[in-house]
C-alpha positions in Angstrom: -158.6 -68.0 249.6 -155.3 -69.8 249.0 -152.9 -68.5 246.5 -151.0 -71.8 246.3 -151.2 -73.8 243.1 -154.2 -76.1 243.5 -153.2 -79.7 243.0 -156.7 -81.1 242.4 -157.9 -79.6 239.1 -161.6 -80.2 240.1 -161.3 -77.6 242.9 -161.3 -73.8 242.5 -158.1 -72.5 241.1 -156.6 -69.0 241.5 -154.8 -66.4 239.5 -151.0 -65.8 239.6 -149.2 -62.8 238.2 -145.5 -63.5 237.7 -143.7 -61.1 238.1 -145.1 -57.6 237.4 -142.4 -55.6 239.1 -140.3 -54.5 236.0 -142.0 -56.0 233.0 -141.2 -55.0 229.5 -141.7 -58.5 228.1 -144.2 -61.3 227.6 -147.3 -61.9 229.5 -149.4 -65.0 229.5 -153.0 -65.6 230.9 -154.0 -69.2 231.6 -157.7 -70.1 232.1 -158.9 -73.4 233.7 -162.4 -74.6 233.1 -164.4 -77.3 234.9 -166.4 -80.1 233.2 -169.3 -77.7 232.5 -167.0 -75.4 230.6 -167.0 -72.9 233.5 -163.9 -70.9 234.1 -162.3 -72.0 237.3 -158.9 -70.5 237.1 -157.3 -67.4 235.4 -153.5 -66.8 235.6 -151.4 -64.1 234.1 -147.8 -65.2 233.8 -144.9 -62.9 233.4 -141.5 -64.4 234.0 -139.1 -61.4 234.1 -136.7 -61.3 236.9 -135.9 -58.0 238.8 -132.6 -58.1 240.6 -131.9 -54.6 241.8 -131.5 -55.6 245.4 -128.5 -57.6 244.3 -127.2 -55.3 241.6 -126.6 -52.4 244.1 -124.7 -54.5 246.8 -121.2 -53.4 246.9 -121.9 -50.0 245.6 -121.4 -46.8 247.8 -124.6 -45.3 249.3 -124.4 -42.0 247.6 -124.9 -43.6 244.3 -128.3 -45.1 245.2 -130.6 -42.3 244.2 -129.1 -42.4 240.6 -128.7 -46.2 240.4 -132.1 -47.5 241.6 -134.2 -45.1 239.3 -133.0 -47.3 236.4 -135.7 -49.7 237.6 -138.2 -47.8 235.6 -138.3 -45.4 232.7 -141.9 -44.5 233.5 -141.6 -43.5 237.2 -137.9 -43.1 237.9 -138.5 -40.0 240.0 -140.3 -42.2 242.6 -137.4 -44.5 243.0 -135.0 -41.5 242.9 -136.8 -39.8 245.8 -137.4 -43.0 247.9 -133.8 -43.8 247.7 -132.9 -40.1 248.5 -135.1 -40.4 251.6 -133.4 -43.6 252.7 -129.9 -42.0 252.2 -131.0 -39.0 254.2 -131.3 -41.3 257.0 -127.9 -42.8 256.4 -126.1 -39.4 256.5 -128.1 -38.5 259.7 -130.3 -35.9 258.1 -133.3 -35.8 260.3 -134.8 -32.7 258.7 -134.4 -31.4 255.2 -134.0 -27.7 254.7 -137.3 -26.0 253.6 -135.8 -25.5 250.1 -134.8 -29.1 249.8 -138.1 -30.5 250.9 -140.1 -28.2 248.7 -138.0 -28.8 245.6 -138.3 -32.5 246.2 -142.1 -32.2 246.6 -142.2 -30.1 243.3 -140.3 -32.8 241.6 -142.6 -35.5 243.0 -145.8 -33.6 242.0 -144.5 -33.1 238.5 -143.7 -36.8 238.2 -147.1 -37.9 239.5 -149.0 -35.4 237.3 -147.2 -36.6 234.1 -147.5 -40.3 235.0 -151.2 -40.0 235.8 -151.8 -38.1 232.5 -149.9 -40.7 230.5 -151.8 -43.6 232.1 -155.3 -42.2 231.7 -155.2 -40.4 228.4 -152.8 -42.7 226.5 -153.6 -46.1 227.9 -157.0 -46.2 229.4 -159.1 -43.6 227.8 -159.7 -45.7 224.6 -161.4 -48.4 226.6 -163.4 -45.9 228.6 -164.3 -43.7 225.7 -165.0 -46.4 223.1 -165.9 -49.5 225.1 -163.9 -52.7 225.5 -165.5 -54.3 222.4 -164.7 -51.4 220.1 -162.7 -52.4 217.0 -159.2 -53.0 218.0 -157.8 -50.9 215.2 -159.7 -47.9 216.6 -159.5 -48.6 220.4 -156.1 -46.9 221.0 -154.5 -43.5 221.2 -154.8 -42.9 217.5 -158.6 -43.4 217.8 -158.7 -41.0 220.6 -156.8 -38.4 218.5 -159.1 -39.0 215.6 -162.5 -38.8 217.6 -161.6 -36.5 220.5 -158.5 -34.4 219.4 -158.9 -31.9 222.1 -158.8 -34.6 224.9 -155.8 -36.1 223.3 -154.1 -32.8 223.1 -154.7 -32.0 226.7 -153.3 -35.4 227.7 -150.2 -34.8 225.8 -149.6 -31.3 227.1 -150.4 -32.2 230.8 -147.7 -34.8 230.6 -145.3 -32.4 228.9 -145.8 -29.9 231.7 -145.1 -32.5 234.3 -141.9 -33.5 232.5 -140.8 -29.9 232.5 -141.2 -29.7 236.2 -139.1 -32.8 236.5 -136.4 -31.4 234.2 -136.1 -28.1 236.0 -135.9 -29.8 239.5 -133.8 -32.8 238.7 -131.8 -31.7 235.6 -133.3 -34.2 233.2 -136.8 -35.4 232.2 -135.8 -39.0 232.8 -133.2 -40.3 235.3 -132.2 -37.0 236.7 -129.9 -36.2 239.6 -131.6 -33.5 241.6 -132.1 -35.3 244.9 -128.9 -36.2 246.9 -128.3 -37.7 250.3 -129.4 -35.0 252.7 -131.0 -32.6 250.3 -131.0 -31.5 246.6 -128.2 -30.1 244.3 -130.2 -27.1 243.0 -133.0 -24.8 243.7 -135.0 -22.8 241.0 -134.3 -19.4 239.7 -136.8 -16.7 238.8 -136.7 -17.5 235.1 -137.4 -21.1 235.7 -140.2 -20.3 238.0 -141.7 -17.9 235.6 -141.5 -20.5 232.7 -143.7 -22.9 234.7 -146.0 -20.2 235.9 -146.7 -19.2 232.4 -148.7 -22.5 231.8 -149.9 -23.4 235.3 -153.4 -21.8 235.0 -154.1 -23.8 231.8 -152.8 -27.0 233.5 -155.3 -26.4 236.3 -158.1 -26.0 233.9 -157.2 -29.2 232.0 -156.9 -31.1 235.3 -160.4 -30.0 236.4 -161.6 -31.1 232.9 -160.0 -34.5 233.2 -161.9 -35.1 236.5 -165.1 -34.0 234.9 -164.5 -36.3 232.0 -164.1 -39.4 234.1 -167.2 -38.5 236.2 -169.2 -38.3 232.9 -167.9 -41.6 231.8 -168.9 -43.3 235.1 -172.3 -41.5 235.2 -173.1 -43.1 231.8 -172.6 -46.7 233.1 -172.7 -46.6 236.9 -173.4 -50.2 237.4 -170.6 -51.3 235.2 -168.1 -49.1 236.9 -169.3 -50.4 240.3 -169.0 -54.1 239.4 -166.4 -54.8 236.8 -163.5 -56.7 238.4 -164.4 -55.2 241.7 -163.1 -56.8 244.9 -163.2 -55.8 248.5 -159.9 -55.5 250.2 -157.8 -54.0 253.0 -156.1 -50.7 251.9 -152.6 -49.4 252.7 -151.3 -45.8 252.1 -149.2 -43.1 253.6 -151.0 -40.1 255.0 -149.9 -36.8 256.4 -149.3 -36.2 260.1 -152.8 -34.7 260.6 -154.7 -37.3 258.4 -154.3 -35.3 255.2 -153.4 -36.6 251.8 -149.7 -36.5 251.3 -147.7 -38.5 248.7 -144.2 -37.4 249.8 -144.0 -37.8 253.6 -146.0 -39.1 256.5 -147.1 -42.2 258.2 -148.4 -45.5 257.1 -152.2 -46.2 257.5 -154.1 -49.5 256.8 -157.9 -49.9 256.8 -160.1 -53.0 256.2 -162.7 -53.6 253.7 -165.3 -51.9 255.8 -163.1 -48.9 256.4 -162.2 -49.7 259.9 -158.7 -49.0 261.1 -156.1 -51.7 261.1 -153.2 -49.5 262.0 -152.1 -45.8 261.7 -149.3 -43.4 262.6 -146.6 -46.1 261.6 -143.3 -44.5 260.9 -141.2 -45.6 257.9 -138.6 -47.2 260.3 -141.4 -49.4 261.7 -142.8 -50.9 258.5 -141.2 -54.4 259.2 -143.3 -54.6 262.4 -146.5 -54.4 260.5 -145.8 -55.8 257.0 -144.4 -59.0 255.9 -143.6 -60.4 252.4 -144.7 -63.9 251.3 -143.1 -65.8 248.6 -144.4 -68.5 246.2 -142.4 -70.9 244.2 -144.1 -70.0 240.9 -143.4 -66.2 241.0 -140.3 -63.8 241.3 -142.7 -61.3 242.8 -143.4 -61.2 246.5 -146.8 -61.2 248.2 -146.8 -58.6 250.9 -149.4 -58.8 253.7 -150.3 -57.2 257.0 -148.7 -59.3 259.8 -151.6 -59.1 262.2 -154.0 -60.5 259.6 -151.8 -63.2 258.2 -151.2 -64.3 254.6 -154.8 -65.3 253.9 -156.5 -62.1 255.0 -153.7 -59.6 255.2 -153.2 -58.7 251.5 -154.2 -55.2 250.5 -154.3 -52.6 247.7 -152.3 -49.5 247.3 -152.3 -46.5 244.9 -154.8 -43.8 244.1 -157.8 -45.7 245.3 -156.3 -46.5 248.6 -154.9 -42.9 249.2 -158.2 -41.2 248.5 -160.1 -43.7 250.7 -157.6 -43.5 253.6 -157.0 -39.8 253.8 -159.3 -37.6 255.9 -159.0 -34.5 253.6 -156.9 -33.0 250.8 -155.3 -29.5 251.6 -156.0 -28.1 248.2 -159.5 -26.8 247.6 -160.4 -28.1 244.1 -159.1 -31.6 244.9 -160.9 -31.7 248.3 -164.2 -30.8 246.7 -163.7 -33.7 244.2 -162.7 -36.2 247.1 -165.9 -35.5 248.8 -167.9 -36.3 245.6 -165.8 -39.5 245.2 -166.6 -40.7 248.7 -170.3 -40.4 247.9 -169.9 -43.0 245.2 -170.0 -45.5 248.0 -171.7 -43.7 251.0 -170.7 -44.9 254.4 -167.9 -47.3 253.3 -164.7 -47.3 251.1 -165.0 -47.1 247.4 -163.9 -50.7 246.2 -164.6 -50.3 242.5 -161.5 -51.2 240.5 -162.4 -48.8 237.7 -162.7 -46.1 240.3 -158.9 -46.1 240.3 -159.1 -43.9 237.3 -161.3 -41.4 239.1 -159.0 -41.3 242.1 -156.0 -41.0 239.9 -157.4 -37.9 238.2 -158.3 -36.4 241.6 -154.6 -36.8 242.4 -153.6 -35.2 239.1 -155.7 -32.2 240.1 -154.1 -32.0 243.5 -150.7 -32.1 242.0 -151.5 -29.2 239.6 -152.8 -27.1 242.6 -149.8 -28.1 244.7 -147.4 -27.1 242.0 -149.0 -23.7 241.7 -148.7 -23.1 245.4 -145.0 -24.1 245.4 -144.3 -21.9 242.4 -145.4 -18.9 244.7 -143.3 -20.1 247.7 -140.0 -18.2 248.0 -138.4 -21.2 249.7 -137.9 -22.9 246.2 -135.3 -20.2 245.4 -133.4 -20.7 248.6 -129.6 -21.5 248.8 -129.6 -23.8 251.8 -129.8 -27.2 250.2 -128.2 -29.8 252.3 -128.4 -31.0 256.0 -126.3 -33.8 257.3 -125.5 -35.3 260.8 -124.0 -38.5 262.2 -123.8 -41.5 259.7 -126.2 -44.4 260.3 -126.0 -48.0 259.1 -129.7 -48.3 258.1 -131.7 -46.1 255.8 -135.4 -46.5 255.0 -137.3 -44.3 252.6 -141.1 -44.6 251.9 -143.2 -42.4 249.6 -146.4 -42.7 247.5 -145.3 -43.4 243.9 -148.1 -42.8 241.3 -148.8 -46.5 241.4 -148.8 -46.9 245.3 -146.7 -47.2 248.4 -143.0 -47.6 247.6 -140.4 -48.9 250.1 -136.6 -48.6 249.9 -134.6 -50.1 252.7 -130.7 -50.2 252.7 -128.0 -51.4 255.1 -124.4 -50.2 254.7 -121.1 -51.0 256.4 -118.6 -48.6 258.1 -117.2 -47.6 254.7 -120.6 -46.7 253.3 -121.0 -49.7 251.0 -124.3 -51.2 250.5 -124.4 -54.8 252.1 -128.2 -55.4 251.9 -131.2 -53.9 250.2 -134.9 -54.5 250.0 -137.3 -52.8 247.7 -141.1 -53.3 247.8 -142.4 -51.6 244.8 -146.1 -50.5 244.3 -147.0 -53.3 241.9 -145.8 -55.9 244.4 -148.1 -54.4 247.1 -150.9 -54.8 244.6 -149.9 -58.4 243.5 -152.7 -60.4 245.0 -155.3 -57.7 244.4 -154.6 -57.9 240.6 -154.9 -61.7 240.8 -158.3 -61.3 242.5 -159.5 -58.7 239.9 -158.4 -60.8 237.0 -160.2 -63.9 238.4 -163.3 -61.8 238.7 -163.2 -60.9 235.0 -162.7 -64.5 234.1 -165.7 -65.6 236.1 -167.9 -62.7 235.0 -167.2 -62.5 231.3 -165.7 -65.7 230.0 -168.0 -68.6 229.5 -165.3 -71.1 228.7 -166.6 -71.7 225.2 -165.2 -69.0 223.1 -162.1 -66.6 223.2 -162.3 -63.3 221.4 -160.2 -60.2 221.3 -162.7 -58.1 223.1 -162.9 -60.7 226.0 -159.1 -60.8 226.2 -159.2 -57.0 226.4 -161.5 -57.2 229.4 -158.5 -59.0 231.1 -156.1 -56.1 230.1 -158.7 -53.5 231.3 -158.6 -55.0 234.8 -154.9 -55.0 234.7 -154.6 -51.4 233.5 -156.9 -50.1 236.2 -154.0 -50.7 238.6 -151.4 -49.0 236.5 -148.9 -51.7 237.3 -145.2 -51.6 236.3 -146.4 -54.1 233.7 -147.4 -50.9 231.9 -143.8 -50.3 231.0 -144.7 -52.8 228.2 -148.2 -51.6 227.5 -147.5 -47.9 227.3 -146.6 -48.3 223.6 -149.8 -48.9 221.5 -150.1 -52.6 220.7 -146.8 -53.5 222.3 -148.0 -55.8 225.0 -147.5 -59.4 223.9 -150.2 -61.5 225.6 -151.3 -65.1 225.4 -154.5 -66.7 226.7 -154.8 -70.5 226.9 -158.1 -72.3 227.5 -157.4 -75.7 229.2 -159.7 -78.6 229.9 -160.0 -80.3 233.3 -157.0 -82.5 232.5 -154.9 -79.6 231.7 -154.9 -80.0 228.0 -155.0 -77.0 225.8 -158.2 -76.5 223.8 -157.8 -73.1 222.6 -155.1 -70.4 222.5 -155.3 -66.7 221.6 -152.1 -64.8 221.1 -151.5 -61.1 220.8 -148.0 -60.6 219.4 -145.7 -57.6 219.8 -147.2 -56.0 216.6 -150.6 -56.2 218.1 -151.9 -58.9 215.8 -154.2 -61.6 217.1 -153.6 -65.2 216.3 -156.1 -68.0 217.2 -154.9 -71.6 217.7 -157.5 -74.3 218.0 -156.9 -77.8 219.6 
């Protein structure tokens, strides 16, 4: 289906999300109905501009791992490490030392664990535990604390542990400096390892409990979780060299909606041969697609759902057991349920807890060989799996090491059209075109939250996501408008 703005208002319209890359501002959803009051178009508009590709031009390459992580205060480690991997290539580092790679992996696992804990427990659990039509004053993290204090406590402490892993490996909880071109600037000492080991068993137990919680929620309403905002799509992720789940290093793999292979074993340096970025005149955000399938059929989803679907196994026992159960949710084909993102996300959280425990017992993380370098290169490309999905950093430098060109494809950009499709599904399924209510508006937000986009930089604070829905008649005139302001208050405007 065409993403271009439809010129004829009597034909089917589409959704546009504009832009969702680094949003800490205002969002707007526009719905278009036909003559029978049926919703024909739903659009989420966000008009914030991300210009980091330009900001970093003229800067020396060694500043990149620190500079680009300012893109985000929620997942800065992902940008920090993607940039570090790209600068590894620039300095001719073909292979990190064992200590450097394992310290980076530890950092990345801590980041993913804390990000997934934050997203599930703070942002999504109120809808999942209480229902989308629960009273708005109760349907938030405060309500979770009141009704389920132990669940809320576990969410907070899981995130705290992940942040401590980040602090010890990168120097700071937010915007650290641990990864540098060719390696890392520190390893861990015995005292730091003992500090983390003290809590890891409890973290593992809570991670297992989180997976069991989402499974219980799904078992209570399996049909709803299968159908809500669900779309079928291609899926893209990075997997390990032997098909295993890997969020730090590996090769790109893409599968279609049936689970059949589109491509695999694609190295980071070859991504431009397989992926392209489309643009629209109404959005700052790009529309990536698989070249061989074209713009119409080549869009895809990334993130936990794609990763768990695409990998052949997980090399930690508890997470692998849960992966097998997850795959049974849709026997013989990929799991396409949008709400299954939460389930996949918590399986990843469990993997990270297991992987952190394994690394804490690995003597390499105490090593002293931290950096490898070789012959300088003019091109550096770094790819990894951020909590929200596949992340691309691509830099070109001149002979003096100054950045001349940069291209970033962030996770939310990869999910752009998929989110459009899911929001359209919500509009068609739940909005009758006659009435706008807060619970119905929240259904749109539930679909958005499932992807955990960087839009969540605005929604991570309770009630701080300004959102506006307009109901238009077939001539484009506003009939009704529902506004949620930055204080979380809802304001109705009639024609």
